[in-house]
C-alpha positions, 0 to 999 in steps of 0.5 A: 711540462715546461716544454709542453707549455712552451710548445702551446705558447709558440703555436698560439703566437703563430695563430694570433699573427696569422689571424690578425694578418687576415683581419688587417688584410680585409681592408685591402682585399675587400672589393671596391675602394674603402675610401669611396665607401666611407666618403661617398661617390661624390668625394673628390680624388684629393679627399679619397687620396687623403683618407687612403693615406691616413688609413695606410691603404696606399702602402703594401699589405705587409707594411700595413700589417707591420704598422698595425701590429707595432701599434697594437702591441702597445695597446693602440688599436686605432680610432673610430672613424665615426665616433673618434673614440679610441678603439681599445677604450670602446672595447674595454667599455663594452667587454664587461657585458659580454664577459658576464653574459658568456660566463653566466651562460657557461655556468648555466650550461654546466649546471644543467648539462652535468646532472642531465648527463649523470642521470642519463648515464646512470640508467642507459636506455631508460626514459630519462636517457632517451628524453635527455638525448632528444632534448640535446639533439633539439638544442644543438639544432636551434641557432641563437637567432631562433632561440632568442626571439622565442624566449623574448616572446614567451618569457618576456612578452607573454609571461612578463618574467624578464625585461624585453631589453636593456641592461643593468650593471652589477654596480647598480645592484646584483638583483637588477643585473641578473634580472636583465642578464639571465634571459639572454644568458639562457638563450646563449646557454641552450646550444652549449647545454646540448653539446656538454650533455652529449659529450659528457654522456658519451665519456661517462658511458665509456668510463663506466665500462672500465675495470676500476668501475666494475671493482668499485661496484663489486665492493658494494658501493651504491651506483650513485656514489660510483658515478659521482665519486669514481666516474665523473672526474676521469670523464670530465677532461673533454668537458673541461676542454670544451667548456674553455673553448666555448667560453672563448667562442662565446666572447665573439658569438653573442652578436645576435643575442646582444642585438635582440636584447639591446645589450651594450656588449662587444657583439652590439658594438661590432654589429653597430660598427658594421652598419655604420661602416666604421671599419677601424672599430670593426677591425680592432674589436675583431682582433681583440676577440681573436686574441682573447679566443686564442689565449683562452684556448691555449690556457685550456690546452695547457691546463688539460695537459696538466690534468692528463699526462698522456696529452703532454707525452703525445705533444712533445714526441 
């Protein structure tokens, strides 16, 4: 197990180094002069040269990256060009909103998808199975930029069940917080519900044809008991992996939903920084999300190997 975990950690470090190198390299490979973009066409050559020196753009790419990496490992992701705020402080300030939104969306997706998959697998080919499969296909085809405005229109503007925009922190009251967070979380969760349902339904169908399931049924066990007690656990390995990957992806994938609902999270921070051409903030925030995504995926990978010894054996060959 230690060898398997060490293998995954080394891979994660290599991925982080490569991904963060690409993030830093974007400043150098972007067309045109970044300094001119920030200062405007009327900037003097001396002002442009001074800004390029402050940003390290006059150095070779490998020196830029080594300098950035040396600062990043100490927690220094730079300072915003627009607000003069420390990038890490800005990320930490916005992170709780994005974390809550991603976690709530993941919980909603699992609470809806697992029963849907169980009901469909219990009666394959039935109306329930066909309807849930159809809904899953629709959910997969609906991107967030379509789902979010539709939810706002029908559930906020028409029904008045949720606020149109804004955010209340947990410290100001859990009820108010959930009232503002639930609708955006549903918008994020809908594609995840579809993916989770399809995956678990497929794995359950395969598990239900195994010999130990036939033996359980031959002993007269009710089909519902067999499904919950014997089939769900061995069918959930892939779902656990996908859920972990989805959570990491959602940390950086809520930009549109946060923009639609005016939520003060990482997504809106990155979107606002792009509009303001605050490249240092964008660079630091994206690098933070990349590292968080890789770390979460690595932990899920190690946990999956712990649950299923076959994965460990294949990985160390």
